[in-house]
C-alpha positions as CSV (number, residue, x, y, z in Angstrom):
1,F,0.0,0.0,0.0
2,L,2.8,2.4,0.9
3,D,4.5,1.6,-2.4
4,V,1.3,2.4,-4.3
5,M,0.7,5.7,-2.5
6,R,4.3,6.8,-3.1
7,M,3.9,6.1,-6.8
8,V,0.5,7.8,-6.9
9,H,2.0,11.0,-5.4
10,Q,5.0,10.9,-7.8
11,R,2.8,10.5,-10.9
12,F,-0.1,12.8,-10.1
13,E,1.4,15.5,-7.9
14,G,-0.3,18.7,-9.0
15,R,-2.5,16.9,-11.5
16,T,-6.0,15.4,-11.5
17,M,-6.2,11.7,-10.8
18,T,-9.2,9.5,-11.6
19,T,-10.3,6.4,-9.8
20,A,-9.2,4.4,-12.9
21,D,-5.7,6.0,-12.7
22,F,-5.4,4.9,-9.1
23,I,-6.5,1.4,-9.8
24,R,-4.1,1.1,-12.7
25,T,-1.2,2.3,-10.5
26,A,-2.2,-0.1,-7.7
27,E,-2.4,-3.1,-10.1
28,E,1.0,-2.2,-11.7
29,I,2.7,-2.1,-8.3
30,S,1.0,-5.1,-6.8
31,G,0.9,-7.3,-9.9
32,K,-2.8,-8.2,-8.9
33,S,-6.2,-7.4,-10.3
34,L,-7.6,-4.9,-7.8
35,G,-10.5,-3.1,-9.6
36,A,-13.3,-4.9,-7.6
37,F,-11.2,-4.7,-4.4
38,V,-10.8,-0.9,-4.6
39,R,-14.2,-0.1,-5.9
40,Q,-16.0,-1.8,-3.1
41,W,-14.8,0.9,-0.8
42,L,-15.6,3.7,-3.2
43,D,-18.9,2.7,-4.8
44,R,-20.8,1.0,-1.9
45,Q,-22.8,2.6,0.9
46,G,-22.3,1.4,4.5
47,L,-19.5,-0.6,6.1
48,P,-18.6,-4.3,6.6
49,A,-20.6,-6.0,9.3
50,P,-18.8,-9.3,10.0
51,Q,-20.0,-11.8,12.6
52,V,-17.3,-13.8,14.4
53,D,-17.5,-17.1,16.1
54,A,-14.9,-19.7,17.2
55,S,-14.5,-23.1,18.8
56,V,-11.5,-24.9,20.2
57,N,-10.8,-28.7,20.2
58,E,-7.9,-30.9,21.3
59,A,-6.0,-32.2,18.3
60,R,-5.5,-35.9,17.8
61,K,-1.7,-35.5,17.4
62,G,-1.4,-33.1,20.3
63,G,-1.9,-29.4,20.7
64,W,-5.1,-27.5,20.0
65,G,-7.1,-26.5,17.0
66,V,-9.1,-23.2,17.0
67,T,-11.7,-22.9,14.2
68,V,-12.6,-19.3,13.4
69,R,-15.8,-18.6,11.4
70,I,-16.7,-15.2,10.0
71,S,-19.9,-14.5,8.2
72,Q,-21.1,-11.4,6.4
73,P,-24.4,-10.1,5.0
74,E,-24.6,-9.9,1.2
75,P,-23.0,-8.3,-0.7
76,A,-19.9,-9.4,1.2
77,Y,-16.7,-7.4,1.5
78,H,-13.3,-8.6,0.5
79,F,-10.7,-7.6,3.1
80,I,-7.5,-8.5,4.9
81,S,-7.3,-8.4,8.7
82,R,-5.6,-10.0,11.7
83,L,-6.6,-12.4,14.5
84,A,-5.0,-12.4,17.9
85,F,-4.9,-15.6,19.9
86,D,-4.2,-15.4,23.6
87,V,-2.2,-18.4,24.7
88,E,-0.1,-19.1,27.8
89,E,3.2,-17.9,26.3
90,G,1.7,-14.7,24.9
91,R,-0.4,-13.3,22.1
92,K,-0.1,-14.9,18.6
93,I,-1.1,-12.8,15.5
94,R,-2.4,-14.4,12.3
95,E,-3.2,-12.6,9.1
96,I,-6.4,-13.7,7.3
97,E,-8.0,-12.8,3.9
98,V,-11.8,-12.8,4.0
99,Q,-13.9,-12.9,0.9
100,G,-17.5,-13.8,1.6
101,D,-17.9,-16.2,4.5
102,F,-14.7,-17.5,6.1
103,S,-13.7,-20.6,8.1
104,E,-10.2,-21.7,9.0
105,T,-8.6,-23.8,11.8
106,F,-5.4,-22.6,13.5
107,H,-3.1,-24.9,15.4
108,F,-1.3,-24.1,18.7
109,D,0.7,-26.1,21.2
110,D,-1.1,-24.5,24.1
111,R,-4.8,-24.0,24.5
112,P,-5.9,-20.5,23.6
113,D,-8.5,-19.0,25.9
114,R,-9.4,-15.9,23.9
115,I,-9.3,-14.6,20.4
116,E,-9.8,-11.0,19.0
117,F,-10.7,-10.2,15.5
118,D,-9.3,-7.2,13.6
119,V,-6.9,-6.6,16.5
120,F,-5.1,-3.7,14.8
121,H,-8.4,-2.0,13.8
122,D,-7.6,-2.2,10.1
123,L,-11.2,-2.7,9.1
124,P,-13.7,0.1,9.1
125,T,-16.9,-1.0,10.9
126,E,-19.6,0.7,12.9
127,H,-18.7,0.7,16.6
128,E,-18.2,3.0,19.6
129,P,-16.0,4.5,20.7
130,F,-14.2,4.9,17.4
131,Y,-12.1,8.0,18.0
132,V,-8.3,8.0,18.1
133,W,-5.7,10.7,18.8
134,R,-5.2,11.4,15.1
135,N,-8.8,12.6,14.9
136,F,-7.6,15.9,16.5
137,I,-6.5,17.2,13.1
138,D,-10.0,16.6,11.6
139,D,-11.5,19.6,13.4
140,F,-8.8,21.3,15.3
141,H,-10.4,24.7,14.8
142,D,-13.1,23.7,17.2
143,T,-11.0,22.2,20.0
144,L,-10.7,23.6,23.5
145,V,-7.9,22.8,25.9
146,V,-9.6,22.5,29.3
147,Y,-7.4,22.7,32.4
148,G,-8.2,22.3,36.1
149,T,-8.7,25.0,38.7
150,A,-9.3,23.1,41.9
151,R,-5.8,23.7,43.1
152,Q,-2.6,25.4,41.8
153,I,-4.4,27.4,39.2
154,E,-1.4,29.2,37.9
155,A,0.7,26.1,37.6
156,N,-2.1,24.3,35.8
157,H,-2.5,27.2,33.4
158,T,1.2,27.2,32.7
159,M,1.1,23.5,32.0
160,A,-1.9,23.8,29.7
161,R,-0.3,26.7,27.8
162,R,2.8,24.7,27.3
163,W,0.7,21.8,25.9
164,Q,-1.2,24.2,23.8
165,E,2.0,25.3,22.1
166,R,3.2,21.8,21.6
167,V,0.0,20.9,19.8
168,A,0.2,24.0,17.6
169,D,3.8,23.4,16.7
170,A,3.2,19.7,15.8
171,Y,0.4,20.3,13.3
172,I,-1.5,23.5,12.9
173,E,0.4,26.6,14.0
174,I,-2.9,27.7,15.5
175,L,-3.3,27.8,19.3
176,P,-6.4,26.0,20.4
177,P,-8.1,28.1,23.1
178,L,-7.5,27.5,26.8
179,V,-10.6,27.2,29.1
180,K,-10.8,26.8,32.8
181,D,-12.9,23.8,33.8
182,A,-15.0,26.0,36.1
183,E,-15.8,28.3,33.2
184,L,-16.7,25.7,30.6
185,T,-20.5,25.9,29.9
186,N,-22.5,22.8,28.8
187,G,-23.2,24.6,25.5
188,A,-19.5,25.2,24.8
189,A,-18.6,21.6,25.9
190,A,-21.2,20.2,23.5
191,S,-20.2,22.3,20.5
192,H,-16.4,21.6,20.7
193,D,-13.9,18.8,20.8
194,L,-12.3,18.9,24.3
195,M,-8.8,18.2,25.3
196,V,-9.0,17.7,29.0
197,V,-5.6,18.1,30.8
198,G,-4.8,17.8,34.4
199,T,-4.0,15.9,37.6
200,L,-6.8,13.8,39.1
201,N,-7.5,16.2,41.9
202,D,-7.6,19.3,39.8
203,N,-9.9,18.9,36.7
204,A,-13.6,18.6,37.3
205,L,-14.2,17.2,33.8
206,F,-12.8,13.8,34.8
207,A,-16.0,13.3,36.7
208,A,-18.0,13.7,33.5
209,I,-16.4,10.7,31.8
210,P,-19.0,7.9,31.8
211,G,-18.5,4.6,33.6
212,A,-18.8,2.8,30.3
213,A,-15.3,4.1,29.4
214,G,-14.0,1.5,31.8
215,V,-11.8,3.9,33.9
216,K,-12.2,4.5,37.7
217,W,-10.7,7.6,39.2
218,G,-9.3,7.9,42.7
219,R,-7.9,10.8,44.6
220,N,-4.3,10.3,43.3
221,S,-4.8,7.1,41.4
222,F,-6.9,5.4,38.7
223,S,-7.9,1.9,37.7
224,W,-7.7,0.7,34.1
225,K,-8.3,-2.7,32.5
226,G,-8.4,-4.4,35.9
227,K,-5.2,-2.9,37.2
228,D,-4.7,-0.1,39.8
229,Y,-2.2,2.7,39.1
230,A,-1.3,4.6,42.3
231,D,2.3,5.7,41.7
232,P,2.9,9.5,41.2
233,D,4.5,8.7,37.8
234,D,1.4,7.0,36.4
235,G,-0.8,8.6,33.8
236,L,-3.5,7.7,31.3
237,F,-4.5,9.0,27.8
238,L,-8.0,8.3,26.4
239,A,-9.8,9.3,23.2
240,L,-13.5,9.1,23.8
241,P,-16.9,10.3,22.5
242,N,-17.5,13.7,24.2
243,P,-20.0,13.0,27.0
244,F,-21.7,16.3,26.2
245,N,-22.1,15.4,22.5
246,S,-21.1,12.0,21.2
247,D,-20.5,13.5,17.7
248,R,-17.6,15.4,19.2
249,V,-14.4,14.0,20.8
250,M,-12.9,14.2,24.3
251,Y,-9.2,13.7,24.5
252,V,-8.0,13.0,28.1
253,L,-4.5,13.4,29.6
254,A,-4.9,12.5,33.2
255,A,-1.9,12.2,35.6
256,N,-1.4,11.2,39.2
257,S,0.9,14.1,39.9
258,A,1.9,17.5,38.4
259,K,5.3,16.0,37.6
260,Q,3.7,13.2,35.6
261,L,1.5,15.6,33.7
262,W,4.7,17.5,32.8
263,H,6.2,14.3,31.4
264,M,3.0,13.5,29.4
265,T,2.9,16.9,27.8
266,E,6.6,17.2,27.2
267,K,6.4,16.2,23.6
268,Y,3.7,15.5,21.0
269,R,3.2,11.8,20.3
270,R,1.5,11.4,16.9
271,G,0.9,7.6,17.0
272,L,-1.3,7.1,20.1
273,A,-4.2,4.9,19.5
274,Q,-7.4,5.0,21.7
275,W,-5.8,4.7,25.1
276,A,-2.3,4.7,26.5
277,V,-0.8,4.2,29.9
278,F,2.2,6.4,30.8
279,K,5.0,5.8,33.2
280,G,7.0,8.9,33.4
281,D,7.7,10.0,29.8
282,E,7.3,6.5,28.4
283,V,4.2,4.8,27.0
284,V,4.2,1.4,28.7
285,D,0.9,0.0,27.3
286,E,-1.5,1.2,24.7
287,G,-4.3,-0.2,22.5
288,Y,-7.9,0.0,21.3
289,F,-11.2,-0.4,23.0
290,E,-12.7,-3.9,22.5
291,R,-15.6,-4.0,20.1
292,P,-18.7,-6.1,20.9
293,G,-18.8,-9.3,18.9
294,F,-15.1,-9.1,17.9
295,V,-13.8,-10.9,21.0
296,V,-14.5,-14.6,21.6
297,E,-13.8,-16.2,25.0
298,L,-13.0,-19.8,24.6
299,G,-14.5,-21.5,27.6
300,E,-13.3,-24.8,29.0
301,D,-16.3,-26.7,27.5
302,E,-15.9,-25.4,23.9
């Protein structure tokens, strides 16, 4: 894909390119017939709606076989994705190509207890929450940076201003407005994307994040994905539907301490997904929210 896009830019920079031009270039680079594959994403309405099922059985010659079945409503999409299998020694990734209904058995020495379809979120499907950090550039003109005022107002303002400049330098050279949490009205919150920055004791907007997001806030700690984070150098990033208007986004940078917030806003990280756990200035874990129907737990009696 990257080779195709590089060639497209070389050939058509400053010129009009048709769909047929793009398909011809893609076929030339890949050596494959791609007309139907490309046009399904351009000419059709809606998105893929795959249904995923799986079963596991002990193999006769040892090990385990996991049969994954994927069904689609007609007309079916042709796509490539990845499956993740959770086994005792870690996570195993397998690439699959799906055209119509799909069924394949994968073999492992240890018994998998869980699989996840489209683990890297390559496939566009209808689901919530679907926002990621990169969505910031979609509508940056209507983004507000909201900082906390419960304590250390000047320090929080300084930190927010520093982050405001980092964001502007990284992409847009436009400073998104700074707003105090105590002065943000419901109307303004609903009509803007929000970038909520602060320590857990300082920003009132952390309380507006719905429980469905899966995070629990403490006084100087938070719980995320079944684990407690209570060290001063712990922090959490989230990209969520704005609780005041789900058609807007709320980006959350929450820290257990002012020092940790400084680390999280020290530089602009372009590649964050939907959530990330920070330890000091390092991202120690990150990923996407699970989508209903895309995760299959393989019970003992499967």
